[in-house]
C-alpha positions in Angstrom: 111.4 98.6 78.0 107.6 96.8 78.0 104.9 99.7 77.3 101.5 98.6 77.5 98.6 98.5 75.3 96.2 101.4 75.3 93.5 100.5 75.0 91.2 103.4 76.1 91.0 107.3 77.2 88.1 108.7 79.4 89.5 112.1 79.8 92.6 112.6 81.1 92.7 108.7 82.2 94.4 106.0 79.4 92.9 102.6 80.9 95.9 99.7 79.6 95.3 96.6 78.1 96.9 95.0 81.5 94.6 97.2 83.6 91.8 95.4 82.0 92.9 92.5 82.3 93.7 93.3 86.2 89.9 94.1 86.7 89.1 91.8 85.3 90.3 88.8 87.1 89.3 90.9 90.3 85.9 91.0 89.7 85.7 86.6 88.9 87.4 86.5 92.2 84.7 88.2 93.7 82.4 86.5 91.9 84.0 82.6 91.4 86.5 82.7 94.2 89.4 80.8 93.9 88.3 78.8 90.6 86.5 82.2 89.2 90.1 83.8 89.8 91.1 81.4 87.4 88.7 81.9 84.3 90.7 82.7 81.6 90.1 85.5 79.7 88.9 86.1 76.0 87.8 88.9 74.3 84.4 89.1 75.2 84.9 89.5 79.1 87.3 92.0 77.8 84.4 94.1 76.0 82.5 93.9 78.9 85.5 95.2 81.8 86.0 97.8 79.5 82.5 99.0 79.6 83.0 98.7 83.5 86.2 100.5 83.8 84.6 103.5 81.1 82.0 104.1 83.7 83.8 103.3 86.7 85.6 106.1 85.8 83.6 108.9 84.4 81.6 108.5 87.9 85.0 108.7 90.0 86.4 112.4 87.3 82.9 113.6 89.0 83.2 112.0 92.9 86.5 113.7 92.2 85.1 116.8 90.8 83.1 116.9 94.0 85.3 116.5 96.1 83.0 113.1 98.0 83.5 109.9 98.7 86.9 109.1 100.4 87.8 106.1 100.9 89.9 105.4 103.7 93.1 102.8 104.2 91.2 100.8 106.7 88.5 100.2 103.9 90.8 99.3 101.4 92.7 97.3 103.3 89.6 95.3 104.7 88.0 94.3 100.9 91.6 93.4 100.3 91.4 90.8 103.3 88.0 89.9 102.0 89.7 89.1 98.4 92.3 87.5 100.7 89.6 85.8 101.9 88.8 83.5 98.5 92.5 82.0 98.8 92.2 78.3 100.6 95.9 79.4 101.9 97.3 83.3 101.7 100.2 81.6 100.0 97.2 81.0 97.2 96.4 84.3 96.9 100.2 85.6 96.8 100.6 82.5 94.2 97.7 83.9 92.0 98.8 87.9 92.2 102.2 86.8 90.7 100.4 84.2 88.2 98.9 87.2 86.3 101.2 90.6 86.9 99.4 91.5 89.7 100.7 93.7 92.7 99.6 94.2 96.7 99.2 97.9 95.1 97.5 97.6 91.9 94.3 95.4 93.9 94.4 97.8 96.4 94.2 100.9 93.8 91.4 98.6 92.0 89.6 98.1 95.7 89.4 101.9 95.7 88.3 102.8 92.9 86.0 100.7 92.8 85.2 101.3 96.8 84.2 105.1 96.1 82.4 104.7 92.8 80.1 102.2 94.7 79.9 104.3 98.0 78.9 107.4 95.2 76.5 105.5 93.0 74.8 103.9 96.5 74.5 107.8 97.2 72.8 108.9 93.9 70.7 105.2 94.8 69.3 106.8 97.5 69.3 110.6 96.7 67.0 109.7 93.6 64.6 107.1 95.9 64.4 109.6 98.8 62.3 112.0 96.2 59.3 109.4 96.4 58.8 108.2 100.6 55.7 106.9 100.2 57.6 104.1 98.1 59.5 103.8 101.0 56.6 103.6 103.1 55.2 101.1 101.7 58.1 99.1 101.2 58.4 98.4 105.1 55.0 97.9 105.9 54.9 95.5 102.7 57.7 93.5 104.1 57.5 93.3 107.4 59.7 89.7 108.2 62.8 91.5 106.1 63.2 94.6 108.1 62.2 92.7 111.8 63.8 94.8 114.3 63.7 98.4 112.6 62.4 101.5 113.0 61.1 102.8 109.5 64.3 105.2 109.6 66.6 102.3 111.0 65.9 100.4 107.1 65.3 103.5 105.1 68.9 103.4 103.7 68.6 100.1 102.7 65.3 100.3 101.2 66.2 103.0 99.4 69.1 101.5 98.5 67.1 98.7 97.2 64.5 100.9 95.3 66.8 102.8 93.6 68.8 100.1 92.1 65.7 98.1 91.6 63.3 101.3 90.6 64.7 104.2 89.1 67.9 102.6 86.7 66.7 104.7 84.2 67.6 107.6 86.7 70.7 106.4 87.2 71.8 105.1 83.1 70.7 108.2 82.4 72.6 110.8 85.0 75.4 108.1 83.8 74.8 109.0 79.5 74.9 112.6 80.3 78.2 112.2 83.0 79.7 110.6 79.5 78.5 112.9 77.0 80.5 115.3 79.4 83.6 113.3 79.4 86.3 112.5 76.6 86.4 109.0 75.7 88.2 107.2 73.3 88.9 103.5 72.8 91.6 102.5 70.8 91.0 98.9 70.7 87.5 97.3 70.6 87.5 93.6 71.9 83.1 93.7 70.5 79.6 94.4 72.1 79.4 94.3 75.8 76.5 95.8 77.6 78.3 96.4 80.9 76.7 98.6 84.1 78.9 100.4 86.8 
């Protein structure tokens, strides 16, 4: 029986080397398509992905605790389909999975986690941005082409997310640091220094 190398724990969740490499493959696929997905995974990338996974798990733990931001099977299937389309042929996607020891269910789990965390982050960003309604109105008025054909209320979620990401990164980082401080995180294998945001 093959025992997978443990690299970290976040509360009761174990992160293995296989999970780090699987997440790295999906990130490479999203960013570089089929060619990007075949890029070698080095320790620098593993270090960044491990930090990413720790951040993801801390945020996901909070989403579970609050019982918010559930993701439907249809949403997961649509996102997996997007990944498949990054390949020229369906067989190429299946070959990619086989070559890297990934199953369809593992990809679906990664997609599920990423979607849930992303939804939680977007909600948090909008909540922070909502605190300054004048800033949202100014953004809308100063960029009429960007929001052409929409009312302020229709464009508000997009503006809040954009402003939240750029203007309130420090608030999000502080919130993440608070979540991490309440979590029990153990790094069992250090691949080197890396900093990556969720």
